[in-house]
VOPAGU-2260 file (C-alpha; in pm, 1 decimal, decimal comma):
REM VOPAGU-2260
SITE   aa  ch    i         X         Y         Z
SITE  UNK   A    0   12134,4   13470,6   16512,0
SITE  UNK   A    1   12065,4   13841,5   16399,0
SITE  UNK   A    2   11960,5   13862,4   16055,7
SITE  UNK   A    3   12235,6   13919,0   15778,5
SITE  UNK   A    4   12120,6   14239,7   15646,1
SITE  UNK   A    5   12128,4   14417,6   15993,1
SITE  UNK   A    6   12457,1   14310,3   16089,4
SITE  UNK   A    7   12567,0   14454,3   15722,2
SITE  UNK   A    8   12372,6   14800,1   15805,0
SITE  UNK   A    9   12512,1   14855,6   16156,8
SITE  UNK   A   10   12897,2   14782,3   15977,3
SITE  UNK   A   11   12833,1   15098,8   15824,2
SITE  UNK   A   12   12982,5   15413,4   15950,3
SITE  UNK   A   13   12728,3   15712,5   15967,0
SITE  UNK   A   14   12713,8   16023,3   15788,5
SITE  UNK   A   15   12869,4   16294,9   15983,4
SITE  UNK   A   16   12907,6   16566,5   15721,1
SITE  UNK   A   17   13068,6   16884,4   15856,6
SITE  UNK   A   18   12947,1   17032,7   16175,7
SITE  UNK   A   19   13037,3   17378,0   16112,6
SITE  UNK   A   20   12901,0   17391,1   15790,9
SITE  UNK   A   21   12459,0   17367,2   15921,4
SITE  UNK   A   22   12218,2   17228,5   15747,2
SITE  UNK   A   23   12269,8   17172,8   15349,4
SITE  UNK   A   24   12072,3   17017,5   15103,9
SITE  UNK   A   25   12150,2   17020,4   14731,9
SITE  UNK   A   26   11870,5   17031,2   14519,5
SITE  UNK   A   27   11956,4   16769,4   14246,9
SITE  UNK   A   28   11567,1   16696,9   14072,7
SITE  UNK   A   29   11207,1   16925,8   14042,3
SITE  UNK   A   30   10876,6   16772,8   14079,3
SITE  UNK   A   31   10560,8   16927,3   14036,7
SITE  UNK   A   32   10204,8   16892,3   14166,2
SITE  UNK   A   33    9893,0   17069,7   14078,6
SITE  UNK   A   34    9805,2   17106,8   14485,5
SITE  UNK   A   35   10106,6   17215,8   14625,2
SITE  UNK   A   36   10296,8   17351,6   14300,8
SITE  UNK   A   37   10689,1   17298,5   14236,6
SITE  UNK   A   38   10850,7   17013,1   14491,2
SITE  UNK   A   39   11250,6   16986,2   14514,1
SITE  UNK   A   40   11427,4   16716,2   14533,3
SITE  UNK   A   41   11800,8   16702,6   14733,7
SITE  UNK   A   42   11964,3   16513,8   14929,7
SITE  UNK   A   43   12096,6   16629,7   15309,3
SITE  UNK   A   44   12425,8   16705,2   15276,5
SITE  UNK   A   45   12485,6   16844,9   15661,3
SITE  UNK   A   46   12302,9   16908,4   15962,6
SITE  UNK   A   47   11928,4   16825,2   15975,0
SITE  UNK   A   48   11625,4   16950,2   15777,4
SITE  UNK   A   49   11330,7   17070,7   15978,2
SITE  UNK   A   50   10942,2   17122,4   15900,9
SITE  UNK   A   51   10866,6   17497,2   15941,2
SITE  UNK   A   52   11230,5   17554,7   15967,6
SITE  UNK   A   53   11303,6   17908,7   15853,7
SITE  UNK   A   54   11611,2   17864,8   15541,3
SITE  UNK   A   55   11817,3   18083,4   15299,5
SITE  UNK   A   56   11776,9   17941,2   14943,3
SITE  UNK   A   57   12186,5   18021,3   14735,3
SITE  UNK   A   58   12295,8   17908,7   14414,1
SITE  UNK   A   59   12692,1   17831,2   14295,6
SITE  UNK   A   60   12585,3   17956,2   13981,8
SITE  UNK   A   61   12420,6   18293,8   14087,7
SITE  UNK   A   62   12595,1   18400,6   14407,0
SITE  UNK   A   63   12389,2   18711,4   14383,9
SITE  UNK   A   64   12097,4   18476,8   14443,6
SITE  UNK   A   65   11965,4   18491,9   14852,3
SITE  UNK   A   66   11581,4   18400,7   14896,6
SITE  UNK   A   67   11463,2   18365,6   15255,8
SITE  UNK   A   68   11214,6   18067,2   15257,5
SITE  UNK   A   69   11022,3   17877,9   15535,7
SITE  UNK   A   70   10990,6   17496,6   15449,9
SITE  UNK   A   71   10648,7   17439,6   15464,8
SITE  UNK   A   72   10611,7   17014,2   15338,3
SITE  UNK   A   73   10890,5   16772,8   15410,7
SITE  UNK   A   74   10851,7   16422,0   15245,3
SITE  UNK   A   75   11118,4   16116,4   15268,2
SITE  UNK   A   76   11079,0   15873,0   15022,0
SITE  UNK   A   77   10931,4   15486,5   15092,7
SITE  UNK   A   78   11012,8   15322,7   14783,8
SITE  UNK   A   79   10825,2   15564,0   14505,3
SITE  UNK   A   80   10563,0   15724,0   14822,7
SITE  UNK   A   81   10676,8   16022,4   14958,0
SITE  UNK   A   82   10596,1   15977,8   15338,6
SITE  UNK   A   83   10579,3   16343,2   15544,6
SITE  UNK   A   84   10770,0   16397,5   15823,3
SITE  UNK   A   85   10845,2   16647,1   16088,8
SITE  UNK   A   86   11285,9   16673,5   16023,6
SITE  UNK   A   87   11576,7   16457,1   15807,5
SITE  UNK   A   88   11904,1   16402,0   15878,4
SITE  UNK   A   89   12249,5   16381,4   15645,9
SITE  UNK   A   90   12215,2   16131,0   15427,0
SITE  UNK   A   91   11803,9   16160,3   15357,3
SITE  UNK   A   92   11665,1   16191,9   15050,9
SITE  UNK   A   93   11432,3   16428,8   15084,5
SITE  UNK   A   94   11097,5   16642,4   14871,3
SITE  UNK   A   95   11079,1   17007,6   14980,6
SITE  UNK   A   96   10725,4   17181,6   14899,6
SITE  UNK   A   97   10606,1   17499,3   14963,7
SITE  UNK   A   98   10877,4   17715,4   14823,6
SITE  UNK   A   99   10748,5   17839,7   14470,9
SITE  UNK   A  100   11101,8   17976,6   14333,2
SITE  UNK   A  101   11294,0   17642,8   14355,0
SITE  UNK   A  102   11584,6   17514,5   14085,0
SITE  UNK   A  103   11796,4   17250,2   14004,8
SITE  UNK   A  104   12137,6   17364,5   14128,3
SITE  UNK   A  105   12004,8   17568,1   14455,5
SITE  UNK   A  106   12113,1   17484,6   14794,7
SITE  UNK   A  107   11911,3   17513,5   15101,5
SITE  UNK   A  108   12097,0   17686,3   15404,3
SITE  UNK   A  109   12086,2   17768,7   15736,7
SITE  UNK   A  110   12074,9   18113,4   15733,1
SITE  UNK   A  111   12373,5   18144,0   15983,0
SITE  UNK   A  112   12604,0   17985,1   15722,7
SITE  UNK   A  113   12456,4   18035,4   15339,0
SITE  UNK   A  114   12738,8   17833,2   15208,6
SITE  UNK   A  115   12629,0   17677,3   14826,0
SITE  UNK   A  116   12706,6   17353,0   14724,5
SITE  UNK   A  117   12919,2   17319,9   14376,1
SITE  UNK   A  118   12711,0   17205,7   14148,0
SITE  UNK   A  119   12717,1   17111,8   13714,9
SITE  UNK   A  120   12538,1   17405,5   13550,3
SITE  UNK   A  121   12271,6   17305,5   13332,9
SITE  UNK   A  122   12351,6   17326,1   12980,0
SITE  UNK   A  123   12118,0   17556,8   12743,6
SITE  UNK   A  124   11910,5   17428,2   12492,6
SITE  UNK   A  125   12114,3   17405,7   12121,7
SITE  UNK   A  126   11800,5   17277,3   11874,7
SITE  UNK   A  127   11449,2   17368,1   11859,1
SITE  UNK   A  128   11129,0   17294,6   11660,6
SITE  UNK   A  129   10784,4   17453,3   11592,7
SITE  UNK   A  130   10530,7   17275,5   11777,1
SITE  UNK   A  131   10192,7   17373,5   11591,3
SITE  UNK   A  132    9807,1   17306,1   11577,5
SITE  UNK   A  133    9765,2   16978,8   11330,6
SITE  UNK   A  134    9564,9   17117,7   11047,1
SITE  UNK   A  135    9579,4   16826,6   10795,4
SITE  UNK   A  136    9256,0   16681,5   10622,1
SITE  UNK   A  137    9278,5   16389,8   10887,2
SITE  UNK   A  138    9331,9   16615,9   11182,4
SITE  UNK   A  139    9064,2   16622,0   11464,9
SITE  UNK   A  140    8985,3   16230,6   11409,9
SITE  UNK   A  141    9231,0   16084,5   11669,1
SITE  UNK   A  142    9345,9   16318,7   11916,0
SITE  UNK   A  143    9159,7   16368,0   12254,1
SITE  UNK   A  144    9336,5   16733,0   12247,4
SITE  UNK   A  145    9389,5   16905,0   11941,7
SITE  UNK   A  146    9366,2   17275,3   12024,4
SITE  UNK   A  147    9612,3   17570,2   12026,2
SITE  UNK   A  148    9486,1   17582,2   12403,8
SITE  UNK   A  149    9552,2   17217,3   12536,9
SITE  UNK   A  150    9910,6   17242,8   12346,0
SITE  UNK   A  151    9974,2   17582,9   12538,6
SITE  UNK   A  152    9869,6   17392,9   12877,3
SITE  UNK   A  153   10067,8   17131,7   12826,9
SITE  UNK   A  154   10371,0   17299,8   12697,1
SITE  UNK   A  155   10391,6   17549,1   13008,5
SITE  UNK   A  156   10326,2   17255,9   13255,1
SITE  UNK   A  157   10677,7   17061,7   13075,3
SITE  UNK   A  158   10833,6   17377,2   13178,0
SITE  UNK   A  159   10778,9   17301,7   13583,6
SITE  UNK   A  160   10987,6   16981,9   13555,1
SITE  UNK   A  161   11203,1   16991,3   13238,0
SITE  UNK   A  162   11513,0   17243,9   13356,7
SITE  UNK   A  163   11660,2   17218,1   12998,5
SITE  UNK   A  164   11326,4   17277,2   12808,2
SITE  UNK   A  165   11219,5   17666,9   12669,0
SITE  UNK   A  166   10863,4   17767,7   12521,3
SITE  UNK   A  167   10835,0   18062,9   12384,8
SITE  UNK   A  168   10533,4   18165,2   12212,5
SITE  UNK   A  169   10492,6   18305,5   11803,1
SITE  UNK   A  170   10331,7   18574,9   11614,8
SITE  UNK   A  171   10047,0   18277,1   11581,3
SITE  UNK   A  172    9853,6   18186,1   11841,2
SITE  UNK   A  173    9852,4   17786,6   11672,9
SITE  UNK   A  174   10221,5   17775,7   11681,5
SITE  UNK   A  175   10513,5   17731,8   11984,9
SITE  UNK   A  176   10869,6   17746,1   11943,8
SITE  UNK   A  177   11014,9   17398,6   12202,0
SITE  UNK   A  178   11383,1   17422,5   12199,2
SITE  UNK   A  179   11599,2   17113,4   12377,2
SITE  UNK   A  180   11934,0   16994,6   12427,5
SITE  UNK   A  181   11894,1   16777,6   12098,1
SITE  UNK   A  182   11632,0   16557,3   11868,7
SITE  UNK   A  183   11628,0   16308,1   12195,1
SITE  UNK   A  184   11530,3   16558,5   12450,8
SITE  UNK   A  185   11246,1   16682,5   12219,0
SITE  UNK   A  186   11115,6   16343,7   12109,3
SITE  UNK   A  187   11062,8   16247,1   12459,7
SITE  UNK   A  188   10876,4   16492,0   12480,2
SITE  UNK   A  189   10678,4   16468,3   12146,2
SITE  UNK   A  190   10597,1   16077,8   12242,3
SITE  UNK   A  191   10519,1   16151,3   12602,8
SITE  UNK   A  192   10240,8   16401,5   12489,6
SITE  UNK   A  193   10142,2   16150,2   12183,4
SITE  UNK   A  194   10055,1   15832,1   12458,2
SITE  UNK   A  195    9871,0   16130,0   12624,3
SITE  UNK   A  196    9630,6   16187,2   12364,5
SITE  UNK   A  197    9736,7   16520,9   12214,6
SITE  UNK   A  198    9722,2   16543,2   11838,6
SITE  UNK   A  199    9956,5   16795,6   11689,6
SITE  UNK   A  200   10266,7   16875,5   11396,2
SITE  UNK   A  201   10610,1   16972,9   11456,7
SITE  UNK   A  202   10869,1   17102,4   11196,6
SITE  UNK   A  203   11231,6   16970,5   11106,5
SITE  UNK   A  204   11485,1   17045,0   11470,8
SITE  UNK   A  205   11655,2   17358,1   11363,5
SITE  UNK   A  206   12014,0   17496,0   11535,6
SITE  UNK   A  207   11950,4   17779,3   11787,4
SITE  UNK   A  208   12226,7   18038,1   11666,2
SITE  UNK   A  209   12410,5   18312,0   11822,1
SITE  UNK   A  210   12645,1   18614,0   11719,8
SITE  UNK   A  211   12937,3   18747,6   11909,2
SITE  UNK   A  212   13031,9   19088,8   11992,1
SITE  UNK   A  213   13130,9   19164,4   11636,7
SITE  UNK   A  214   12813,0   19036,3   11480,3
SITE  UNK   A  215   12967,1   18702,8   11345,5
SITE  UNK   A  216   12713,1   18475,1   11322,9
SITE  UNK   A  217   12792,7   18144,6   11544,9
SITE  UNK   A  218   12679,1   17764,3   11629,0
SITE  UNK   A  219   12670,7   17507,9   11845,7
SITE  UNK   A  220   12933,4   17272,6   11832,9
SITE  UNK   A  221   12918,7   16885,5   11915,9
SITE  UNK   A  222   13204,7   16661,9   12038,4
SITE  UNK   A  223   13099,4   16313,7   11855,2
SITE  UNK   A  224   13255,7   16030,3   11976,9
SITE  UNK   A  225   13230,5   15728,4   11776,2
SITE  UNK   A  226   13353,2   15330,7   11790,8
SITE  UNK   A  227   13339,2   15159,4   11449,5
SITE  UNK   A  228   13440,4   14844,7   11302,2
SITE  UNK   A  229   13773,6   14880,2   11111,6
SITE  UNK   A  230   13564,6   14854,7   10742,3
SITE  UNK   A  231   13371,9   15101,7   10832,6
SITE  UNK   A  232   13585,9   15383,2   10920,4
SITE  UNK   A  233   13623,5   15488,2   10616,3
SITE  UNK   A  234   13231,3   15563,2   10489,4
SITE  UNK   A  235   13230,4   15666,4   10856,6
SITE  UNK   A  236   13441,1   15964,7   10813,9
SITE  UNK   A  237   13332,0   16057,6   10477,2
SITE  UNK   A  238   12966,8   16088,5   10573,7
SITE  UNK   A  239   13101,6   16312,7   10873,8
SITE  UNK   A  240   13324,1   16494,4   10685,3
SITE  UNK   A  241   13039,2   16575,2   10432,7
SITE  UNK   A  242   12816,6   16720,0   10718,3
SITE  UNK   A  243   13126,0   17008,9   10847,5
SITE  UNK   A  244   13307,3   16757,5   11058,5
SITE  UNK   A  245   13649,1   16770,7   11143,8
SITE  UNK   A  246   13858,5   16476,5   11263,0
SITE  UNK   A  247   14010,6   16550,9   11626,4
SITE  UNK   A  248   14152,9   16238,6   11671,7
SITE  UNK   A  249   14164,0   15810,8   11576,7
SITE  UNK   A  250   14299,0   15487,5   11740,0
SITE  UNK   A  251   14241,8   15156,3   11694,5
SITE  UNK   A  252   14071,9   14989,4   12029,7
SITE  UNK   A  253   14218,1   14652,0   11996,6
SITE  UNK   A  254   13844,5   14470,5   11946,7
SITE  UNK   A  255   13854,7   14470,7   11547,6
SITE  UNK   A  256   13696,6   14831,3   11617,1
SITE  UNK   A  257   13854,5   15159,3   11562,0
SITE  UNK   A  258   13787,9   15506,6   11788,4
SITE  UNK   A  259   13673,5   15844,4   11634,8
SITE  UNK   A  260   13699,2   16186,6   11792,7
SITE  UNK   A  261   13493,5   16450,3   11569,1
SITE  UNK   A  262   13435,1   16808,5   11595,2
SITE  UNK   A  263   13127,8   16847,0   11389,2
SITE  UNK   A  264   12840,6   17144,7   11381,8
SITE  UNK   A  265   12512,6   17018,4   11575,9
SITE  UNK   A  266   12286,6   17035,1   11285,5
SITE  UNK   A  267   12556,5   16813,1   11135,0
SITE  UNK   A  268   12406,5   16566,4   11390,0
SITE  UNK   A  269   12024,3   16623,6   11271,0
SITE  UNK   A  270   11902,4   16276,3   11035,8
SITE  UNK   A  271   12298,5   16149,9   11126,5
SITE  UNK   A  272   12171,5   15900,6   11316,7
SITE  UNK   A  273   11967,3   15639,0   11099,1
SITE  UNK   A  274   12187,8   15681,7   10815,5
SITE  UNK   A  275   12516,7   15583,7   11080,5
SITE  UNK   A  276   12349,1   15265,4   11126,3
SITE  UNK   A  277   12251,0   15145,4   10842,1
SITE  UNK   A  278   12637,5   15242,6   10720,2
SITE  UNK   A  279   12778,3   15014,1   10961,3
SITE  UNK   A  280   12491,2   14761,9   10984,2
SITE  UNK   A  281   12426,4   14844,0   11343,5
SITE  UNK   A  282   12765,2   14829,7   11487,5
SITE  UNK   A  283   12887,2   15138,1   11539,5
SITE  UNK   A  284   12852,3   15379,9   11861,8
SITE  UNK   A  285   12785,6   15719,1   11905,4
SITE  UNK   A  286   12796,8   15949,4   12189,4
SITE  UNK   A  287   12828,8   16328,5   12151,9
SITE  UNK   A  288   12857,5   16602,5   12416,1
SITE  UNK   A  289   12760,7   16976,6   12377,4
SITE  UNK   A  290   13142,8   17167,3   12310,9
SITE  UNK   A  291   13059,1   17515,6   12249,0
SITE  UNK   A  292   12975,4   17797,9   12027,0
SITE  UNK   A  293   13191,4   17836,8   11735,2
SITE  UNK   A  294   13189,3   18067,8   11380,7
SITE  UNK   A  295   12936,9   17929,2   11125,7
SITE  UNK   A  296   13040,4   17653,6   10846,5
SITE  UNK   A  297   12861,1   17753,1   10532,0
SITE  UNK   A  298   12539,5   17654,5   10389,8
SITE  UNK   A  299   12455,4   17256,7   10466,0
SITE  UNK   A  300   12187,5   17016,6   10267,4
SITE  UNK   A  301   12021,1   16812,1   10488,3
SITE  UNK   A  302   11864,0   16526,7   10262,0
SITE  UNK   A  303   11996,8   16378,7    9905,0
SITE  UNK   A  304   11668,1   16251,3    9815,9
SITE  UNK   A  305   11364,6   16364,3    9782,0
SITE  UNK   A  306   10987,9   16271,6    9857,2
SITE  UNK   A  307   10686,4   16080,9    9703,1
SITE  UNK   A  308   10379,9   16298,3    9728,0
SITE  UNK   A  309   10045,1   16185,5    9758,6
SITE  UNK   A  310    9829,5   16274,5    9449,7
SITE  UNK   A  311    9476,7   16296,6    9578,7
SITE  UNK   A  312    9286,7   16211,3    9905,8
SITE  UNK   A  313    9193,7   15870,2    9968,9
SITE  UNK   A  314    9233,0   15523,3   10032,6
SITE  UNK   A  315    9558,0   15300,0    9943,2
SITE  UNK   A  316    9488,8   15079,1    9669,1
SITE  UNK   A  317    9746,6   14818,5    9599,9
SITE  UNK   A  318    9682,8   14859,3    9196,6
SITE  UNK   A  319    9809,2   15211,7    9291,6
SITE  UNK   A  320   10138,6   15165,4    9513,2
SITE  UNK   A  321   10277,5   14841,3    9306,9
SITE  UNK   A  322   10304,0   15171,3    9004,4
SITE  UNK   A  323   10421,4   15364,7    9299,9
SITE  UNK   A  324   10730,2   15153,7    9426,8
SITE  UNK   A  325   10903,8   15153,9    9118,9
SITE  UNK   A  326   11004,1   15501,7    9240,1
SITE  UNK   A  327   11131,1   15481,2    9583,5
SITE  UNK   A  328   11054,9   15324,1    9870,6
SITE  UNK   A  329   10702,4   15345,2   10035,2
SITE  UNK   A  330   10569,1   15452,7   10363,0
SITE  UNK   A  331   10240,2   15345,6   10371,9
SITE  UNK   A  332   10103,6   14983,0   10278,4
SITE  UNK   A  333    9745,0   14919,6   10136,8
SITE  UNK   A  334    9409,3   15065,3   10284,0
SITE  UNK   A  335    9550,9   15360,2   10454,9
SITE  UNK   A  336    9422,6   15703,3   10423,3
SITE  UNK   A  337    9604,5   15971,7   10276,9
SITE  UNK   A  338    9534,9   16323,3   10134,3
SITE  UNK   A  339    9691,7   16565,0    9894,9
SITE  UNK   A  340   10055,0   16679,4   10023,6
SITE  UNK   A  341   10087,4   16391,5   10208,5
SITE  UNK   A  342   10419,6   16193,5   10179,0
SITE  UNK   A  343   10402,0   15845,6   10136,4
SITE  UNK   A  344   10721,9   15723,4   10109,0
SITE  UNK   A  345   11150,1   15839,9    9936,5
SITE  UNK   A  346   11215,3   15888,2    9635,1
SITE  UNK   A  347   11534,4   15729,1    9452,8
SITE  UNK   A  348   11575,9   16095,8    9316,9
SITE  UNK   A  349   11705,2   16419,9    9427,5
SITE  UNK   A  350   11337,7   16586,1    9369,0
SITE  UNK   A  351   11006,3   16527,6    9447,9
SITE  UNK   A  352   10770,7   16309,2    9226,0
SITE  UNK   A  353   10370,3   16304,2    9331,2
SITE  UNK   A  354   10212,6   15928,4    9289,8
SITE  UNK   A  355    9888,8   15859,0    9279,8
SITE  UNK   A  356    9836,5   15570,7    9527,2
SITE  UNK   A  357    9460,7   15557,7    9548,7
SITE  UNK   A  358    9476,8   15495,1    9143,3
SITE  UNK   A  359    9244,3   15175,2    9060,4
SITE  UNK   A  360    9262,4   14940,4    8813,5
SITE  UNK   A  361    9062,1   15007,6    8508,2
SITE  UNK   A  362    8834,0   14727,7    8451,0
SITE  UNK   A  363    8748,3   14617,4    8035,5
SITE  UNK   A  364    8610,1   14271,2    7900,7
SITE  UNK   A  365    8989,7   14198,2    7746,0
SITE  UNK   A  366    9200,5   13975,2    7907,3
SITE  UNK   A  367    9545,0   13872,5    7835,0
SITE  UNK   A  368    9742,5   13570,2    7963,0
SITE  UNK   A  369    9937,9   13648,9    8275,2
SITE  UNK   A  370    9828,3   14008,0    8302,5
SITE  UNK   A  371    9540,7   13925,1    8585,9
SITE  UNK   A  372    9808,0   13816,2    8799,0
SITE  UNK   A  373    9841,0   13915,1    9232,2
SITE  UNK   A  374   10057,9   14251,0    9235,2
SITE  UNK   A  375   10356,4   14189,3    9478,0
SITE  UNK   A  376   10392,3   14428,6    9683,6
SITE  UNK   A  377   10728,5   14540,2    9824,3
SITE  UNK   A  378   10707,6   14505,4   10266,3
SITE  UNK   A  379   10677,8   14908,1   10348,9
SITE  UNK   A  380   10908,2   15067,4   10538,7
SITE  UNK   A  381   10760,0   15143,5   10908,4
SITE  UNK   A  382   10941,4   15467,0   11017,9
SITE  UNK   A  383   10955,8   15530,1   11414,9
SITE  UNK   A  384   10949,6   15847,9   11538,6
SITE  UNK   A  385   11314,8   15926,1   11579,4
SITE  UNK   A  386   11375,7   15856,7   11216,5
SITE  UNK   A  387   11035,6   16001,8   11105,5
SITE  UNK   A  388   11212,7   16331,2   11266,5
SITE  UNK   A  389   11527,7   16235,5   11104,3
SITE  UNK   A  390   11366,9   16216,7   10747,8
SITE  UNK   A  391   11165,5   16517,2   10704,0
SITE  UNK   A  392   11333,9   16821,6   10554,7
SITE  UNK   A  393   11278,1   17222,7   10630,7
SITE  UNK   A  394   10931,3   17216,5   10373,5
SITE  UNK   A  395   10772,8   16929,7   10580,2
SITE  UNK   A  396   10606,9   16871,7   10906,7
SITE  UNK   A  397   10560,9   16550,9   11105,4
SITE  UNK   A  398   10195,8   16488,5   11176,7
SITE  UNK   A  399   10179,0   16333,2   11537,2
SITE  UNK   A  400    9844,2   16173,1   11683,7
SITE  UNK   A  401    9795,0   15889,5   11931,7
SITE  UNK   A  402    9766,5   15577,5   11672,7
SITE  UNK   A  403    9988,8   15762,0   11327,9
SITE  UNK   A  404   10272,7   15969,4   11233,4
SITE  UNK   A  405   10276,2   16096,2   10910,1
SITE  UNK   A  406   10484,9   16311,1   10739,7
SITE  UNK   A  407   10326,3   16595,7   10508,7
SITE  UNK   A  408   10472,9   16866,7   10265,6
SITE  UNK   A  409   10366,7   17269,8   10457,1
SITE  UNK   A  410   10211,7   17375,3   10164,7
SITE  UNK   A  411    9986,5   17061,3   10067,5
SITE  UNK   A  412    9828,5   17258,1    9758,4
SITE  UNK   A  413   10082,2   17125,8    9450,1
SITE  UNK   A  414   10095,0   17454,6    9281,6
SITE  UNK   A  415   10131,2   17689,8    9566,8
SITE  UNK   A  416   10366,3   17441,1    9654,5
SITE  UNK   A  417   10534,0   17511,7    9317,1
SITE  UNK   A  418   10527,0   17870,9    9346,8
SITE  UNK   A  419   10646,7   17900,5    9676,1
SITE  UNK   A  420   10959,8   17678,8    9566,6
SITE  UNK   A  421   11063,5   17887,4    9264,8
SITE  UNK   A  422   11011,8   18204,2    9466,4
SITE  UNK   A  423   11269,6   18093,6    9710,3
SITE  UNK   A  424   11515,6   17998,7    9416,2
SITE  UNK   A  425   11519,6   18347,4    9286,0
SITE  UNK   A  426   11550,4   18546,5    9585,7
């Protein structure tokens, strides 16, 4: 008796393709290897692709593109491993090396019939961050790669596989502008670099603005589709209205939830997901899709609460934390190293407040009943990478190390920070 899998496989008709189209391979993924360079991965849609075959690269979105190439190496996949082959037929998933200028959406065709396969165009970046060398007082103690050269090499190496990412050099050699398709896109890159041993700092995410032919300022907009329990729909609508969102549609889904459709500026979604999950008690679902560029909607405040800032460098002490927790929500516990200008919590008011979490209780000979009882601390709020990226304001940085995530002010000195704030208010 034949195995059931063999019977099933033989019952599936073999793909035929279009015999008149010749060879066609649509590149859908880019891989990279330090020895062979860029590797294009795609499926053979028509014909047979052979080793050392002369081909032409065309693109449905760049009709003028027509590059003659030669297949240097041809691989098929055996699980996660690549196996060299001499030829591949219709339906095979192949990896092609030896072509330096190959991109997602390119079609490798026979020279006799260079017809591109339609492909969804890769979206342009809408969010940017500054990646910079970490210059805090605790820098260089945890990371393996800490210099600007290490940072630059890693960011430009990421461009070999991430086609939606953009990296630009700035006026200083220690800072790079990195643009991506959203906070999640950039946070994945940050987390990967952190796990690889890199130590650096990033600024708050900012949207990428454009101008039309009349010089009018434009900003990116997203279509947000939200499923939220009925009792929270009013709260979510109010939150999005405050972030310049416009309600496009509202309908019940029939299972106790309401579906909301909002057209909202991309900058209105920065830091929104954390507040959204809190407001809906974790029951809300939000999906966003890039809609396009429209007219600038005006200024918008990112955060309504200030920060608790460490007054001096040292080790956080229970006595100092006990006095500081009355001012807001702490992000650190006792025993953690802090420095002046480091953000240790969220203030209950709108302004920033400096606190001394390193303060020790002064010892005296006088004792009173009940005064020496153990101090009780509220457990600190430990921020994840995404929560920290949402929390930081425009005058703050996020310090990334393999072991810690710290929030700090861009200007650590309190006097200089106050002067900069006054200068900004008067300008």
